[in-house]
N, C-alpha and C positions, 0 to 999 in steps of 0.2 A: 584490658585496654590495648595492650601490645598486640594481642592476637587480632583485634578488630582492625587496627591500622595496617598491620602486615597483610591481613586478608585482602583489604581493598588494594593495597600495593601489588599483591600477587596477581589479582585479576587484571589490574591495569597493565602490568608488565607482560602478562600473557597475551592481552589484546594487542599491545604494541608489537610484540614479536610476531603475532599472526598477521598483522597488517603489513609487515615488511616483506612477506613472501610473495613471489610472483609466479609460483608454480601452479598452473591451472588444475593440477591433480590434488593440490593441498585440500584436505578435508575441511579447513576453516576458510577457504577462499570465498564462499558465498557471503558470509556475514561481515568478515573483518577487513576486506579490501576497502580501499578508499572509495571506490564506486562498486558496490556489490553487484554481481552479474550472475543471473540465472540463465544459462544457455539452454535453449530448447531447439532441438533439431526439427525442422519442418520441411515437408515435401509438397511441391506443386507438380501435378502430373499434366503434361500437355499432350493431348491426343491430336495427332496431325493427320488430317484426311485430305489426300490429294497432293502430298508433297513428295511422294516417291514414284510418281508417274514419269513417263517419258517427257512430258511438257516441262516439268520442273522437279529436280531432285535435290533434296537437302541432305547434308551429312548430319544426322541427328546427334551423334556423339560430339561433333565439333561445336554445334550451336549450344549444346548442353554445357560444354566446358566454357564457352564464351559467356553464357548467362551467369554461371556460378562464379566466374572470376570477376565479373563486373558488378554483380548484385548479390553479395554474400550474406549481408546482415540486414535485418529489419528491426528497428527499435521503436516500438509504439510509445506514444505519449500518454500519460495518465494525468488528467486534469492539469494540463499545461506543464507537467514535469516529465522528464525523461524516465521511462520505466526501468526497473531493475531487470526486466526480462528482455533477453535478446534472442531473436529467432535466427538460428543458423540455417540458411536456406539451401535446399537441394532441389534442383529442377530436373525432371525426367521427361524427355521427349520420346514419344513412341508413335509409330505409324498405325493408322486404323482405317485402312482403305476398303474394309469389308462392305461398307455401304455406299461407297462413292458413286458407283454407276446408278444405283437406285435414287440417290439424291439428285444427280444430274437429270435423270429421266423425270423425276417428280417436278423439278423446276420447269423443265420444258413443257410438261403436260399442263401445269397451271397457266403458263403464258399462252399456250394454244387455246385453252378453254376461255380465258378472258378475252382473247382476240375474237373468238367466235361469238361471244356475247356482245361484241361491239364496243368493248372498253378501249378507250384511247388513253395514251400516257404522255404527260408533258415531258418534253425533252427526250422522248423515246426511252425513258427509264421506267421499267416495270417495278411496282412495289408489291412484294409478296408477303402475305401474313406469316409472321414468324412462329406463332404459337403451335400450329400442327407440326411444323418442321422441327421445332425444338424437341418434341416428344420422339420424333423419328430419329433425330441425331443422338439423343440420349440412349435410345434403344440399341443403336449400333455400337455405342461406346460400351454399354453393358455386355453385349455379345463378345466384344473384343477383350475385355479385361475383368469380367466378373469372377473369373477363376483365381485371381490374385488375392493374396491374404488380406491386404488393407483396403480392399475395394470400397467398402461401405463408408470408410472414414476419410478418405483422401479428398483433397481439393483438386478440382479438375478445370482445365481450360480446353475446350474443344475448338480447335482451329481448323477450319475447313477451307479448301480451295478448289471448288468445282471448276472444271474446264469449260470456259465459255464456248470454246470450239466444239466440244461434245454436245453442249446444250443447243447450240445453233444447228448442229447436224440433226439432232432429234426433231427440232421444230421444222426444219426444211423437209425432212423425210415425210412428215405428215401434211405437207403443203401449207404450213402456217406462215405467219409473218414474224420475221426476226427483228426484234428491237435492238437498240444500241447497247443495252445492258439491263441490269436488275439491281435492286437493293431490297432489304427487308423492312417490314413495318411491324413494330411491336406496340400494342395499345394505341395505335393511331400515329405513332411517331416513327418517321423514317430513320433507319439506323443500319449499321453493319456490325454492331456488337451489342449484346444485351446480357443481363444477369439472369441466369436460369432459375427455375423453381427449386432445384436441388442444390448440391454443393458444386455447381459448375457455372462457368461463363462460356458463352458461345461467341465466336468472332469469325467473320467471313472475310478472307483476304483476297477474294476475287470480286465481290460485289462493289457497287459504287459507294463512295464515301459521302458523308454529310458534314456540314458545318453546324456545330452546336456549342453554345456557351453564353457568357454574359454580354449584354449590349454596351455596357459602359467601359469595358476594358477588354484587352486581348488575353488576359491571364486565364489559363485553364481552358481555352477554346479547343475543341476537337476539330481538326481540319483533315483534309485528305492526306496530310503529311503525318498525322498522329498515329494512325493505324496503317501499317505497311500493306501495300497491294502488290501482288505478283507482277501485274502488267507494268508497274513502274520500275521493276528490277529484272531486266532480261536475263534469262538463265545462261546465255552464252557469254556473259561478262563476269569474270571472277570478282572484279572490284565491286560491281553492283550487287553481286550475291553477298559479299561481306557486309555491304551497307544494309541489305535486307535483313540479314541475320542480326546485326546490331540493333536495328529498329524493332525487330520482333522481340529480342531480349528485353529491350526497354519497356515495351508494351506489357510483356509477361510480368516483369517486376512491378510495374505500376498497378496491375490487377492484384498482385499479392499484397502490396502495402496498403492499398485503398480498401480492398474487399476481404481478403482472407485473414490478414493480421492488422486490423485497423487501430487507430487511436481510440482511447477510452474517454468519452465525453464527461461522464460522472462515474464515481466509484459506486457500483450498484449494491444496495441493501447490505452494507458491511455487517450490520448487526444480524444476529441469527433470528430472524423473524419466523415464527411458526405460521403466521397468517398475515395476509396483506389485503386490506380493504380499499377498493378503488371507487370512491363516490364520484359519479359523473353528474355534475350539477349545471343545468342550463339557466343562465340569467339573460332574459330577453326584454327588449323595449317595445314589444308588439304582442299581438294576440294570436299570431299564427303558430301552428305546430312545427316544431323542429324534429324532423324524422332522423332516427338513428337505426342502423341495422344491428340490433342487439345480439342476435345469434352470432353474426360475424365478429362483433366486438369481443364477445366472450371467448370464441374459438381462437382468435388471434392474440388477445391479451394473455390468455393462459399460456401460450407458447413463449411469451417474453419473460416469464418467471420460472424459477427452478421447479422441477416437477414435484418435489416433496413439500412445496409451500402451498398452503390452502389459500385459495383466492375467492374473494367475494366482491361482486360488482353491484353498486347501488346506483339508481337513476332518480333524478329529481329535476323539477323545473320551477323557477320562481320569476316573478316580475322584478326587473332590476330597479324600477321606481320605488319598490318597497324597501329598498336598501340604499339610502341616500349616500352612504359612504362609498359604495361601489359605483354609483352614478358619477360622483365627484371624481373618483379615481380614474374612470374611463375618460372623462373630459380632460383631466390633468395629464394623462399619458399620451394624448394625441400629439404627434409631432409632424413636422413637414420637412421633407428632404428634397433638395434641389440638385439635379445632376444634368449632365449633357450626354445624350444617348444617340446612337445611330438610328436614323429612320430608314424607311424602305428605299429611299433614294440614295442611301449611302452618305448622308450628311448628318452632322451632329446638330441636335436641337435641344433647347433647354426644357427640362421636364420637372415639374414639381409633384411630389407624391406624399400623401399622408400615410402615417403608420402609427400603430400602437406600440409605445415603448414598454416592453414587458418588464423591464427592471423597475420602472416607476410603478407600474401596476402591481408588481410583486410586493413592493414595500407596503402598500395598503392591504393587500391580501394577507400578509403575515401579521400586520397590525390588528386586523380584524379576525384573526384565527379563532379566538375563543367564541366569538359570536357566530362565525360561519360553521363551527364544529357541530352545532345543534342542527343546522340545515343539512350539513353533509351526512350526518349519521341518522338523522330523523328519529332520534330516540333509541337507536340500536346500541345495546351495551356490548362493549368489546372485552374479550378476555385479555389477560396479560400476554406480553410478547407479541403484540399485534401492531403493525404499521399501517397508518392511514395515508394514502397517496391520492390527494384530490385532483380531479380534472375539472377546471373551470371553463365552461363553454359560454362565450359571450356572443349572443345572437343579436346583431345590431342592424336595424333597418333605418332608412332615411339618412344614412351617413354618406361620405364620399364613396362613389361606386367602385373606386380602386383602392379602398382602405385595406391594408394588410397589417401583419405584425412585423417584427424585426426581420431583417435580411430578406424581405420580399416573400415571406412565408405566411401561412395562415395558422402556424403553431409555434409556440416557444416552450422550451422545457427548462425547468430548474431542478435542483436536487430534491426539492420537497413538494413540487406541484407542477402541473402542466396547464398552459393557457391555450385555448383554441378559439379562433374567430370564425363565426358563421355569419354569412351575409346572403342576400337573395340573388347575388349576381354570379352567373356561371362562367363568365369570361372576363375575369379581372386581369388586366394587362400587367405583366411583370417584365423587368429589364433583362430578358433572355431572348435568344433567337434560335431558330432551327432552320437551317438553310437560309432562305431569304424571308422567312416568316417570323413575326413576333409571337411570343409564347404567352398563353393565358393560363390562369389557375382557377379552379372551380370553387367558389365560395360556399356552395351547398354540399360539398363532399366532406361533411364533418366526420363521418365514421372513419374514413382513411386518415384524417389528420389527428384524430384521437389516438389511433394505433401508432402513427408516426411519433407523436409526442411522448407516449409511454416508452417506445423503443429508445428514443433519445435520452429519456430520463434514466433508463436502465443501463446507459453507458455507450450505446452506439453513436458513432459519428456519422455525419452525412457521407455517403460513399464517394463523393467527388471532392472531399476535403481531406487533407493529410498534412500533419506538421513535419516539415523538413528540418532535421538537425543541421544539415549542411548549410541551408539558407537562413536558419533560425526564424522561420515564419511559416504560416499556413499556406500551402499550395493547393491549387485546384486542378482537377482533370475531369472534365465533363464527359469523358469517354464512358464513365461508369454511372451515368445518371438515368439510364433507361433499363427497365427489366421488372422483375418481380419484387417490387419495393414500394413502400407507402410514402416515400419522402419526396418533397419538392413538387415542382410543376410538372415533372416528367413521370411521376409515380401515380398512375391512374388506377392502381389496384390496391386493395386492402391486404392482400396476401404478402407475406414476408418470406423471402428466399431462405432456404436452409443455411446459406452462407452467413446471413446475419444472425440467425438463431444460434448457430454454433459459435459465432463470435461473442454473442452475449454470454453463453455459458463459460467460455474461456476467459472473457473479460472479468467475470466474477472471481475466477481463480487468480488472475493477474492482479486484480485490485487488492485482494487479501494478501498476496505476497508483498505488494507495495506498502500497504499499511503496516503489515507485520514487521518488515525490515525497518520502516520508520520508527516503530516502537523500540527496536533494538538499537538503532543508531542514536536515538535520544538518550537511551541509557548509557551508551558509550560516551556521549558528549558530556553527560553529568560526571562520569568518572574522570574524563579529561579535565574538566573544570576543577574537580576535587584535587586532582594531582597538582594542578597549577598553584592551588592555594596552600597545600599542606605537604606535598611530597616532592617538590621540585629539587631540593637538595639531595634527596635520596636517589632520585632517578638519574641525576648527573653521574653518579658512580655505580649505576646498576647494570652496566653493559654485560657483566659476567653472570648476571642472574637469569637471563633469558633461557639459556640452555639448561641451567640448573632447574628452573621452573618446569621446563619441558620434561626433565628427568623426574620431577615430583609427580607430574600427571601421566607421563608417558613411559617412564622408565620401569625397571624391574624391581628396584629396591626402594619402594615408597616409604618404608619404615625408617630409612636413614634421614629423612627430611620431615620429621613430624611437626615442626614448628608452624609451617604454612598450611598444613593439611587440616584446616579448621572446618567446622560445619558450614559456615557461610561460604567460604571459597569452594568447598566441595559442591554445594548446591548450585552456586552460580556456574561453575564449570560444567556440571551435569546438564543444567538447563541450556547452556550454549551448545554443548554437543548435541543435545536432543533437537534444538532448533535447526542446527545445520543438517542433521540427518533428515528432518522433516522436509526441508527445502530440497534436498537431494531426491527424496521420494516423489515430491510434487513434480520436479523436473522430469523424472523418469516417466511418470504417468502422462504428462503432457506430450512427451516425446513419442509415445505410442498411441496418442489421441484418446486416452482413457480419461475424458473430461469429468465424468461423474466421480471417479475415484479421486482425481486431483482436487475436485471441489470439496469433498469431505476432508481430505488431507489439509487443504488450505484453511478450512474452518478451524481445525485443531491447531495449526501453526499460528494463526492470528491470535487465538486465545492464549496460547503458550507465550507468545511474544509480549502480549499485554501483561501477563503475570510476571514475566521476567523484568519488564520495565518497572512495574510496581514494587517488586521485591528489591531490586537493586537500588531504587530510590529510597526505600525504607532503610536499607542497610547504610547507605551513604548519609542519610539524615541522622541516624543514630550515631554513626562515627563522627559526624560533624559536631554533634552536641557533646560527645565525650572529649573531643579534641579541644573544644572551647573550655571545658572544665579543666583540662590539663594545662592550658595556657594560664589559667588563674593560679593553680597550685604549684606549677613548676616555674613560675616567673622568678628570676633571680631577686634576692633581697634588695630593697631600695637603698640607694646611696645617700639618702637625705641625712640619716643618723651619722654617717661617717663625716659628711661635710659639716654637720652641726657640731660634732665633737671638735673638729679642727677650728671652727669659728669660735667655739667656747674657749679653747685653749689660747687662741690669739687674744681674745678679749681679756682673759685672766692675766695674761702676760702684760698687756697694755696697762691694766689697772695697777698691778704691783710693781711695774718696772721702775717708777721713781723711787719707791722705798728700797727696792733691791739695789738701785744705783747708789743710794746714800749708804746703805749697809756695806756695800762693796767698797765704796770710797773710804768709809770708816775703817774697815778691815785693812784696806790698803795703807791708810795713813797711821794707823795705830802704832807701828814700830817706831816711826819717826817721832811721833809725839812723846812717847815714853823716853826716848834717848835725849831729847831736848830738855825735858823736865829734869832729868838726872843731872845734866850738866849745870843747869841753873842752880840747883840745890847745892852742888859742890862749891860753886863760886860764892854762894851766900855764907856758907859755914867757915870759909877759910880764915877771915880776920878773927873770928872768935877763938880759933885755935892758936892763932899766932900771938 
């Protein structure tokens, strides 16, 4: 019994001692600090094309120092909680002018060719297709930096600044027409920044800017002030140059926090599933066929899951009228939202929109899970350790032409399913704008929305949303809404950028770290609770034991302190050391971008942390039971008998007191009575003698 209590006390004091340290090199810093922090060093490489020419020269080392001093740390959120992982950011700016002249010449050639075709441009602004130039820009980046060791794994921002003066000279030399300027067009959307197919983002700091964002508020709107343009910051003004560098640093940081190291929407497949089955079931209220691009679905969905997980995709279609509970759920989940939105005249007007509340719909889907399982699997038997992740596609005709799901989307993701809305309308108006034009979303583009929903289910956040710890709220930046992405109204491609796929793999690691540390902290909280109930008096006088316990585990003469060196304490201590070393290894793997290695290590860490919590709870419960027994056996004898004896004594005295008083009085009076009797006898006998 004594060993068990002291063992728990030893662990508790050991933890308390470890929590008190502030040394970042302390080997127990990961787990035992008040806010465990796993620091991961991360690098964003900024390739600068056109910033070292005579028109505009940047001091790359200076802007690098400015960026790192202003934006040092990124802390992602995990399911609305601050992550235990902190990214310690380093930004590297490098010139890459090897392809600058070719880019300027290619832009001039495109403008000249379009002019010869008779193309006219509103406002004298040429819109250039971004896709072929993206491949060209990435080619020049590879040529400049492919010899570097970390080339394949790095995150890249390609910032270009073609000289409009050089472009105009090229056009004039060929006798062409020189417009006022140019901007890019990706997937039909005008832009000056877009997310690339690989691990890179492209931004043009010379081209014309665009307005993009929500129509109901100014939060998150990208304006000409969001992405800096060289023409707005003359190179002959030192003050303006500093403003440009500060604006560029802010843009680079925004890209890093929204795209490269984003928040985690859901913790993806925490359990170690060997196989994931994705049944895509269409429930429709009509007889028309709903077309899906099945090869593209399989190709893209496979990328969303870890490579060693077996994936099976099932397809099925059913009439929703055959399932009355689903028909009722659809009717029940229809809601109306009223808002005031800007119209094309710049005036606010009242707009009412209908949408499907996915939360209400989800309640019915979960309630009917058993019945839906037969439809989802269609008699397929599943092996053990298999996860079923259903995608419910509701194809609804004859409803409101502008019907959408939550947040003006056509998809909603929960941790256990995905809901997608399919309608026959290709131009559903949503409260977003691009320049002066309202934005629409395609209700028939179901394949893309399925891919987007599964990506969100696996942990990705929308790239234009990010939780700010400083403001304690979600903030938006629609600068990152266009590119190779399946999300939202601006994502017209089913392909997913390598940026998001890499984030998914890293999110799987971060999620396991988060859950594992939660296991450990729950165990520590139980020990704290145990100490408050049983060991408070001991801890008050235990200040001298911390270093002694360190000597027990860390010193050279372990045999001098055999009392605390029990099997339980030894095992707990060993487990804690192992968990801490595992976290250290995961951090090292993430630091060198070995995500596959970090994933396997995080699996082991999560399992070990779960075992530690279970074992510590078992030991505390057993100690709790033994201490309760001790309270019964070691309780001081009752005082009832003592007080009963006193009461009995007083009762006896009260009963015998009168008799005792008479006896005492008799004893007191007996000498006097004897003397009086003698005198009377003497007086009586006197006459007889005389």
